[in-house]
N, C-alpha and C positions, 0 to 999 in steps of 0.2 A: 222565301227561298228563291223566288224568281229575281228579286232585286239583287241579292248577293251574287247570283250567277251572272247577271248582266255586268255588275261591277267587276267581277273577276275576269270575265271575258274581255272587257274594255282594258283592264290593266294588262292582261296578257298581250293584247294587240298593241298597246302603247309601248310595252317593253320590247316586243318583237320588232316593231318599227324602229325604235331607237337603236337596237342592236344592229339591224340591217344598215341603218344610216352610218353608224360608226364603222362597221365593216367595209362599207363602200368607200368611206373617206380614207381608210387605211390602205385599201387596194389601189385607189386612184391617186394617192399622194405622190408627188414628184419631189425627190430630195434635191435640195439646193446645194450646189458646190460652194465651198467657202471661197470668198474672193481674196483671201490672204495669199494663195498660191500665185495669183497673177501679179501681185504688187511687189512682193519681196523675192529677191533672187537667192540663189544657193549661198553665195558668200555672206549675205546679210544674215541668213538663218544660222550659218555656222558661227558667225561672230556673236550671235545672241544666245547660243547654246552655253550652258554652264560648264566651267572648266573643272569643277570638282564633282565627285560622285554625289548624286542626289539621294542615295540610299543611306540609312543610318549606320553608324559605325558599331554595329552589334554582332560582328562576326560574319556579316554577309559580304561576299566578295563583290567588288565592283570592278569589272574588267573594262579597261579603256585602252584603245589603240593609240600609240603615239609616243 
């Protein structure tokens, strides 16, 4: 009984420590801004945009200005 209790306590401590490490990594993570916005201008983005509606033609309306 003593051996099982020690093993379960060790497992609980290991899982708790791992959970705290993961939580700490999520809290202190800094998102990285994509570098795409700095390199490509608005005109290039508009030229790269598709001219046709990307939605399937199954009765779904695709409203486009222009």
